[in-house]
N, C-alpha and C positions, 0 to 999 in steps of 0.2 A: 859631491857637493862639499866644497871647502868653506870655512868661515874665517873671518878676521875682524877683530876690533881694532881700529886704527886710533893710537894714543893721542896724536896730535889733532888740534882742531883744524877743520877744513871748511871754508866757506863754499857752500853749495850754490852754484849759479844756474844749474841745468846742463851746462856743457859737459858735466861729469857723466851724464846719462848717455854714454856711447859705448860701442863695442870695444872690448879689451881695456876699459879704464882701470880695472882692478889689476889686470895682468901688467899693463904698462907702468903703473905706479908702485905695485906691491908684489909683483912677480908671482902672482897666483893664476895659473892658467887652467881654463876649463870652467865648469859650473862653480859658481862661487857667490857668497853673500859677504858683504863687507858693511861694517857699521862705523860711524863717526859722529862726533858732535861738532856743530858750528852754526854760524849764521846762514840763513837761507834767503837768498835774494834772486828770484828768477823773474827776469824782465820778459816781456811779451815775445821778443824776438828769439828767445831760448826756450819757450813754452812748447811742450809736446801736445798738451791738451788743447785741442782746437776750440773746445767750448769755452775754456778760460780766456782764450785769445779773442774770440768773438765777443765775449762778455767784458773785455778789457779788465781782467782780473789777474794781475801779477801776484806772485806769492812772495810774502815776506815773513820772517820770523827771526827775532833777535838771536835765538839759540834753539836748535832742534837736534834731536836724536835722528840721524839719517841712516837709512839702509839702501844700499844699491845691490841688486840681485841680477846676476847674468847667467842665463841658461842657454845651451846651444841646440839640443835636439828637441825643440819645441816650437810650435807656431804661435802666432799672436793670440789666437782664440784660447789655446792651452795656457798661455802665459797670463791671460786675464783670470782664468781659473785659478792658477797659482797665486795670483795677486790676492783674490778673494780668500784663499787658503791662508796666505800669510797675514791678512787683516784679522782673520778669525783666530789665528794663533797669537797675535798680539793681545786680542780680547782675553783669551784664555789665560795668558801669562799675567795680564793685569789683575785678572780675578784671583790669582794666587797671592797678590798684594792686597786683597780685599777691596779692589776698585771695580765698581761696576760701570761698564760703558755700554753704549748701544752702537750697533753696527747698522749702517745703511749703505749697501753696496760696498765700495772700497773706502768708505769713510768711517771713522770712529768718533763718537761724541761722548762728552762727559758733562752731566748736568746741562744737557741740551745745547752745549757749546762745542765746536768743532775742535778735536785734539789732533787730527792727522790730515796729512796730504798724501796722495798716492796716485801713481800713473804707471801703466804697463805700455811698453812700446816694442816695436820690432826694428831691428837694425838689419844690415845686409847679411850678417852671418849668425846672429843671435837674437834673443829677446831679453828685454830688461825691465826692471821694476825700480822705481824710486819711491820710498815711503819715508816720511818724516813725522815725528811726534814732537809736539811743542814741549820744550823744557821751560822756556820763559815766554809767556803770551804777550807781554807788553810790546806795542808796535805792530802787532798783527793787524791786517786790514779788515778782518772780520771778527765776530764775537767768538773768541777762542778760549779753550781750556789748556791747561798744561800739567806736566808731570810733577812740578814742584808742589802745586796745590793738592795733589794726591798724596803727598808725603813721600815720593819716590825721588830719592837724592842720589843713588848709586846707579847712574844710568849705564855704567859699564856692565854691572851685573845684570840689569834688565836686558840689555842688548845681547849679551851672551846667552841668556836663558831663551830669548826669542829666536836667535839664530840657530841654536842647537836644536830646538824643537822643530824648526823649519827643515833643517838638514835631515833629522830623523824621519820626518814625514816624507820628504822627497825620496830618500834612500829606500824607505819602506814601500813607496808607491812603485819604484823601479822593480824591487824584489817581487811585488805582487804581479807585475807583467811578465817576469821570467819564469814563474812557477806554473802558469796556466798551460795546460795541454791544448794545442790547437785542434780544431775540427776541420775536416776537409769538406 
């Protein structure tokens, strides 16, 4: 699992949640997690979450900390587990900043307001996750919270802590599968 914090701002539209986006744009091949800051504007025709499409709920945030994760030797069910693990890791890292959030499935809430968006999906050759954390909540179509009201201003530091913790967890999970003696 490789990690990358992308220094330039990128506007996330949903089209980035596709196989090899990280490889095509940043030359990192294989399992990877990339983070970047930017506006999020996902229209219904780019939505992966059919529940949001049915409910006519596009996603918008003036500025989010975005993560795209791509893993290859995993199915969608396993990737949803990975997504829940990732959200739990974000919650743990925020606790290191003395920020208390609540997790409900793949969503994080601060002060009963939504902090995150997240979706896991399957492509033809990999599985992917997009998770976004509001940096600025103004303009969000829902009652939202954001990192700035929590006093978190160094989003690069936050992103790297989250990505490194996820990388360590995934690598440790793989090692745990290698060390087990099989039974016939």
